[in-house]
C-alpha positions as CSV (number, residue, x, y, z in Angstrom):
1,M,52.9,33.5,-4.6
2,E,49.9,34.8,-2.7
3,K,48.0,35.3,-5.8
4,T,48.6,31.7,-6.9
5,K,47.5,30.3,-3.5
6,N,44.3,32.3,-3.4
7,T,43.5,31.4,-7.0
8,I,44.1,27.7,-6.7
9,F,42.8,26.8,-3.2
10,P,39.2,27.7,-2.2
11,V,38.2,28.4,1.4
12,V,36.3,25.0,1.4
13,L,37.7,21.9,-0.3
14,K,35.5,18.9,-0.9
15,E,35.9,15.4,-2.4
16,S,34.4,16.5,-5.8
17,E,37.3,18.9,-6.4
18,T,40.4,18.1,-8.4
19,L,42.8,19.2,-5.6
20,Y,41.3,16.8,-3.1
21,R,44.0,14.9,-1.2
22,S,46.8,16.8,-2.9
23,K,49.5,18.9,-1.2
24,I,48.3,22.3,-0.1
25,S,50.7,25.2,-0.9
26,I,49.8,27.1,2.3
27,G,52.2,29.4,4.1
28,Y,54.0,28.1,7.2
29,I,57.1,30.4,7.6
30,R,56.9,33.1,10.2
31,T,56.4,36.6,8.7
32,C,57.1,38.6,11.9
33,A,60.3,40.2,13.0
34,C,60.6,38.3,16.3
35,P,64.0,36.9,17.3
36,P,64.6,33.3,16.1
37,N,64.5,31.8,19.7
38,H,61.1,33.4,20.6
39,L,58.2,31.0,21.0
40,N,55.6,33.6,19.9
41,C,55.0,37.3,19.2
42,L,53.7,38.1,22.7
43,T,55.1,40.8,24.9
44,A,56.4,40.0,28.4
45,K,53.2,41.4,29.9
46,E,51.0,39.2,27.7
47,W,53.2,36.1,28.4
48,I,52.6,36.5,32.2
49,K,48.9,36.3,31.7
50,C,49.3,33.0,29.9
51,Q,51.4,31.5,32.7
52,L,48.4,31.3,35.1
53,G,47.3,27.7,35.2
54,V,43.6,28.5,35.2
55,W,42.0,30.5,32.3
56,Q,38.7,32.1,31.8
57,F,37.1,33.4,28.5
58,N,34.0,35.2,27.4
59,Y,32.0,34.7,24.3
60,E,31.6,37.4,21.6
61,S,28.9,38.1,19.0
62,R,30.7,36.0,16.3
63,D,30.7,32.9,18.6
64,I,28.3,30.0,18.0
65,R,26.4,28.9,21.1
66,D,23.4,27.3,19.5
67,K,23.8,23.5,20.1
68,S,21.5,22.8,17.2
69,I,24.2,24.2,14.9
70,H,27.0,22.4,16.6
71,P,26.9,20.3,19.9
72,A,30.3,21.4,21.2
73,T,31.9,24.8,20.5
74,F,34.5,26.9,22.3
75,P,35.0,30.7,22.3
76,I,37.1,32.5,19.7
77,S,38.9,34.1,22.6
78,L,40.1,30.7,23.8
79,S,41.4,29.8,20.4
80,K,43.2,33.1,20.0
81,R,44.9,32.7,23.3
82,I,46.3,29.2,22.3
83,I,47.3,30.3,18.8
84,S,49.0,33.5,20.1
85,L,50.9,31.6,22.7
86,F,52.3,28.9,20.5
87,T,52.8,30.4,17.1
88,H,54.2,33.5,15.2
89,E,52.4,35.4,12.5
90,G,52.6,33.6,9.2
91,E,53.0,30.1,10.7
92,L,50.6,27.2,10.2
93,V,47.9,26.0,12.6
94,L,46.2,22.6,12.1
95,D,42.8,21.6,13.5
96,P,42.0,18.0,12.7
97,F,38.5,18.3,14.0
98,V,37.5,21.8,12.9
99,G,33.8,21.6,13.7
100,S,32.2,25.1,13.4
101,G,35.5,26.6,12.3
102,T,36.4,28.6,15.4
103,T,40.1,27.8,15.0
104,L,40.1,29.2,11.4
105,I,38.4,32.4,12.5
106,A,40.9,33.0,15.3
107,A,43.8,32.2,12.9
108,R,42.6,34.8,10.4
109,D,42.2,37.4,13.2
110,L,45.8,36.7,14.2
111,N,47.4,36.5,10.7
112,R,48.2,32.8,11.0
113,N,47.7,30.3,8.2
114,A,45.3,27.5,9.2
115,I,43.9,24.3,7.8
116,G,41.0,22.4,9.4
117,F,39.4,19.0,8.7
118,D,36.0,17.5,9.4
119,L,34.1,14.3,8.5
120,Q,30.8,16.2,8.2
121,E,30.3,18.3,5.1
122,K,27.8,20.6,6.9
123,Y,30.5,21.7,9.4
124,V,33.0,22.3,6.7
125,L,30.5,24.5,4.9
126,L,29.6,26.2,8.1
127,S,33.3,27.0,8.6
128,G,33.5,28.4,5.1
129,N,30.5,30.6,5.6
130,R,32.0,31.9,8.9
131,L,35.3,32.7,7.2
132,A,33.4,34.5,4.4
133,S,31.9,36.8,7.0
134,V,35.3,37.8,8.5
135,N,36.8,41.0,7.3
136,S,40.6,40.8,6.9
137,N,42.8,43.9,7.0
138,L,45.2,44.8,4.3
139,F,48.2,43.5,6.2
140,N,46.7,40.1,6.7
141,K,48.2,37.8,4.1
142,S,47.3,34.5,5.8
143,Q,45.0,31.8,4.4
144,Q,42.5,29.5,6.0
145,I,41.0,26.4,4.5
146,A,38.4,23.9,5.7
147,I,38.6,20.4,4.1
148,H,35.9,17.7,4.1
149,D,38.0,14.6,4.9
150,D,38.9,12.1,7.6
151,A,41.6,13.3,10.0
152,L,43.5,10.1,9.1
153,N,44.1,11.5,5.7
154,I,45.7,14.8,6.7
155,P,49.3,13.7,5.7
156,F,48.1,13.7,2.1
157,Y,47.8,17.5,2.3
158,L,50.8,18.7,4.3
159,N,54.5,18.2,4.2
160,P,56.6,17.0,7.2
161,E,57.7,19.7,9.7
162,T,55.5,22.5,8.4
163,V,52.9,22.7,11.3
164,S,53.7,25.0,14.2
165,L,50.6,24.1,16.2
166,I,47.9,21.5,16.4
167,W,45.0,22.9,18.3
168,T,41.6,21.2,18.5
169,S,38.6,20.2,20.6
170,P,37.8,16.6,19.4
171,P,34.5,14.7,19.9
172,Y,34.4,13.1,23.4
173,A,33.9,9.4,22.3
174,N,30.2,8.4,22.6
175,L,29.6,10.3,25.8
176,L,27.4,12.9,24.1
177,N,25.3,10.1,22.6
178,R,22.9,9.9,25.5
179,R,19.8,11.7,26.7
180,R,20.4,14.9,28.6
181,L,18.6,14.4,31.9
182,N,20.5,16.5,34.5
183,K,18.6,19.1,36.6
184,S,20.5,22.1,35.3
185,R,19.2,21.3,31.8
186,R,15.7,20.4,33.1
187,Y,15.1,23.9,34.4
188,R,16.7,25.8,31.6
189,H,14.5,26.8,28.6
190,N,17.2,25.9,26.0
191,D,15.6,22.8,24.4
192,Q,18.5,20.6,25.6
193,F,16.7,18.5,28.2
194,G,16.1,15.0,26.9
195,K,18.2,15.6,23.7
196,I,20.9,13.3,22.4
197,E,23.8,15.6,21.3
198,Q,25.5,13.3,18.8
199,Y,27.9,14.4,16.0
200,S,26.8,11.7,13.5
201,Q,26.3,8.0,13.0
202,D,29.3,7.6,10.7
203,S,31.3,4.6,12.0
204,R,34.5,6.6,11.4
205,D,33.2,9.4,13.7
206,L,35.0,9.5,17.1
207,G,31.7,10.6,18.6
208,T,30.2,7.1,18.0
209,M,33.0,5.1,19.7
210,S,33.4,3.7,23.2
211,L,36.2,5.3,25.3
212,E,38.5,2.4,24.6
213,E,38.0,2.5,20.8
214,Y,38.2,6.3,20.9
215,T,41.5,6.4,22.7
216,V,43.1,4.1,20.1
217,A,41.6,6.0,17.2
218,M,42.9,9.3,18.6
219,G,46.3,7.7,19.0
220,D,46.3,6.6,15.4
221,I,45.4,10.1,14.2
222,F,47.9,11.9,16.3
223,E,50.7,9.4,15.5
224,N,50.1,10.3,11.8
225,L,50.2,14.0,12.6
226,L,53.5,13.9,14.6
227,P,55.8,14.0,11.6
228,L,54.0,17.1,10.3
229,L,54.9,19.1,13.4
230,K,58.1,21.1,13.6
231,P,60.5,20.0,16.4
232,K,59.2,21.3,19.8
233,A,56.0,22.5,18.2
234,H,53.0,22.2,20.4
235,C,49.8,20.2,20.2
236,V,46.9,21.4,22.5
237,I,43.8,19.3,23.0
238,N,40.7,20.5,24.8
239,V,38.7,17.8,26.6
240,P,36.5,17.4,29.7
241,D,35.9,14.5,32.0
242,I,32.3,13.3,32.3
243,W,30.2,11.6,34.9
244,W,28.3,8.7,33.4
245,E,26.2,6.1,35.3
246,D,27.8,7.2,38.6
247,R,31.3,6.8,37.2
248,R,33.9,9.5,36.3
249,I,35.1,8.9,32.7
250,T,38.6,10.3,32.7
251,I,39.1,11.2,29.0
252,H,42.0,13.5,29.7
253,V,43.9,10.6,31.5
254,S,43.3,8.2,28.6
255,L,44.5,10.8,26.0
256,I,47.6,11.7,28.0
257,E,48.7,8.0,28.3
258,E,47.9,7.3,24.6
259,L,49.7,10.3,23.2
260,R,52.7,9.6,25.3
261,R,52.8,6.1,23.8
262,R,52.6,7.6,20.3
263,G,55.7,9.9,20.8
264,Y,54.3,13.1,22.3
265,E,55.6,14.7,25.5
266,L,53.1,16.3,27.9
267,R,54.2,19.8,28.9
268,N,51.3,21.4,30.7
269,I,47.8,20.9,31.8
270,I,45.7,24.1,31.9
271,I,42.3,24.3,33.4
272,W,39.6,26.2,31.4
273,D,37.4,27.6,34.1
274,R,34.0,27.9,32.5
275,T,32.0,29.1,35.6
276,N,31.6,32.6,34.1
277,I,29.8,31.3,31.1
278,V,27.7,28.6,32.7
279,N,24.1,29.8,33.3
280,Q,22.8,27.5,36.0
281,I,24.3,24.6,37.9
282,G,22.0,21.9,39.3
283,I,22.7,20.2,42.7
284,F,24.4,17.0,41.7
285,G,25.0,14.1,44.2
286,W,23.6,16.0,47.3
287,P,23.4,14.8,50.0
288,K,25.3,11.5,49.6
289,N,27.6,11.7,46.5
290,Y,30.1,14.5,45.9
291,I,30.6,15.3,42.2
292,T,32.7,18.0,40.7
293,M,30.9,19.5,37.8
294,G,32.4,18.8,34.4
295,T,30.4,21.6,32.9
296,T,32.3,24.2,34.9
297,F,35.8,23.3,33.8
298,E,37.7,21.5,31.1
299,Y,41.3,20.5,30.4
300,L,43.7,22.0,27.9
301,L,46.3,19.3,27.4
302,D,49.5,20.8,26.1
303,F,51.9,18.4,24.4
304,W,54.9,19.0,22.1
305,K,57.0,17.0,19.6
306,P,60.3,16.2,21.5
């Protein structure tokens, strides 16, 4: 069975290939020896660490931090925490906005099967190149695939109730599609000041939409994904809020309300505390306008399928 899967399905799947938009025979059954009622393979000590409502992570050498390669990445260590918490070895992880492929890298490290999708071919190829550089041990029988396709088409590839976790960091509407003028960027030598960090100009890309359009589009995508989840399987979405034109844009509130309307149940909100990986913070709003810095924390919204 493993030989067949590895022979048929490449690490990267593009529109030009015959298997495009056909069902993927990727593993989704747990291969560990955990009791049936366990949520994951974690020990009690590891579980306790995850119960804290504020998390911090560090980058490693395999992480991508260059925004010219991808405008919004997250650490492999964050992805591994989420995948470890909500899946068992051998189960299937889905990332509908795979970007640079961090979810796939983490899944391979943890012996989880994973499939990721992206509208931009360059990011799918980047994911494939990163996977090619990851060394798998002899006991890792999992498979990871990056597919160049719209997230709306994911049901073409997967059968109902096969996914144990949806984990992703989606584009943040068109909020990156503006010049970077804040003081913390002005005094850093990282070529970000004055740049527009946009994903693409494809009209289907969530990164081109207003918040209102974005919210509905996200609802459409995740409503299509809900049947793919196993009962009580989790869906975790990483988003920030952003200050724009002296107004707080509450992306996390919009997504919570929309996904509830589409059939998901919110279980937890975890704060990703990013202060340990932020280099410099400018003085924003002083002395007349108090602003909590969106660059220093983001939300991890944990839903499940009731």
